[in-house]
C-alpha positions, 0 to 999 in steps of 0.5 A: 540502492540502499539496503533493507536493513541497517545496523546502529549501536545500542545501549541495552538495560535490561533488568538493571543490567546494561551493555552495549551491542548493534541492533539491526534497524529498518532502513528508511531514505527517501524516494523521488517519483518523476514523471516523464522526467518531472518531479511529482512526489517524494516518499520516505520509504524502505529500499527495495521495490522501488519501481514497483512502489512508483507505478502503485503511486501513479496507479492511486492518483489515477495516472496509470490502470494498465501496463500497456500505459507504461514505457518504462521506470527507470534509476536516475541521476540523483542531487549529488554534486557528481551527479552519481546515481543515489538510487533513491530517484526513479523516473517513470516514463508513459507510453505514447498516447498516455495523457500526462497529469498537470503537474503544478506546485499544488499537486506536487506531493510530500508523504511521509512513511506514515501517512499518504494523501489525505481530505475531502479532496481527494475523496472526490478525486478518487470518486472520479479518477477510480477505473474500477468499480467494485461493483463490476467484478465476479461476486467475491465472497470470505467467511469469517473464519477464513478472514481469521486465519489472514493476520498469521499468515501475514506474519509468519511472512514478514521475513524483515520484521523479524530482524527490525520490529519496526516494519508495516506489512501489506499482503493480498490474498486470494478468497480462499486464503491462498497469500499472492503477494506480501510487501515490507516497508515503513510505509503502510501505503508504501507497502500497498503501493509496491504490491499494487505496482507489481500487479500492474507491470504483472498485467494482473490490474484490476484486482478484483478476485482479492482480499488486501490485509494490512498490518497496521490501522485502516486510513483513508489513503490505504481504502483509496489505494485499494478502490483505484486497484480494483481490490474488494476487500481491505481488512486491518488488524486495527481501527479504520477512520472515519473517512474511510469508512465514508470511502468504502461505503460510497465505492462498494468497498468491504471493509475490516477492522479490529481483526484479531483472533475471530473477533472483528468489525466490519464497517462497510459491505458486509454482503462479501461476509458470508455468512451475511448477518443482518446486523452487518452493515451492507 
């Protein structure tokens, strides 16, 4: 399997002085996800937690929802001429009796490191495919003061970011602010998939008593992944997209953006923010 970081020569210029030295970069490699041996998707990712990434992706696609629906996850031979294992191809085998989705050329997915699935068609798919209604779980409330502490706790846990400055991160917290899991990746959606995939394999879905924090913006695909995993609160240090807000409002997801210091914007689901204010969208 590829390394999380790689070294490359760089010309460094500081205050008019130049010198050459090696720099540490985050690794980015393609990962092909196969379902029961058939190609399904290719994503650009940082190697590591590949099995969790593949499983989490299938949760967001509505294919998996319980650990007993998963038979196995394994690396398989890559596309090299000699057939050797590149550790860039993962096959997910479903348990007997689990329905295999229609895998067609139209359905096959290519995702980049910056964007996952997008569009109104995906919004409709989430509405019908999500197994976990966010309103069915136990009531979860979190104070603005506790939310304000979470970005610093996430940043302190980003070990690879300290060496490269080039990774996104996603973290799962309890409503009391306890760090449950954190994953880093060159792609925001990959980091979330790694968290969700680990939760499914550990038998912890739905994540109905948790807060998901992402290091960048809150795009539609991240809101989609939170809904599909049963996560009631999604917070981001940057802005949400309009479609993410629409999905959050329809699904009952609490969506917080611009979480910086003691300031934040609550775009949907304000009932989970205590104390609730009448001006907060609900």
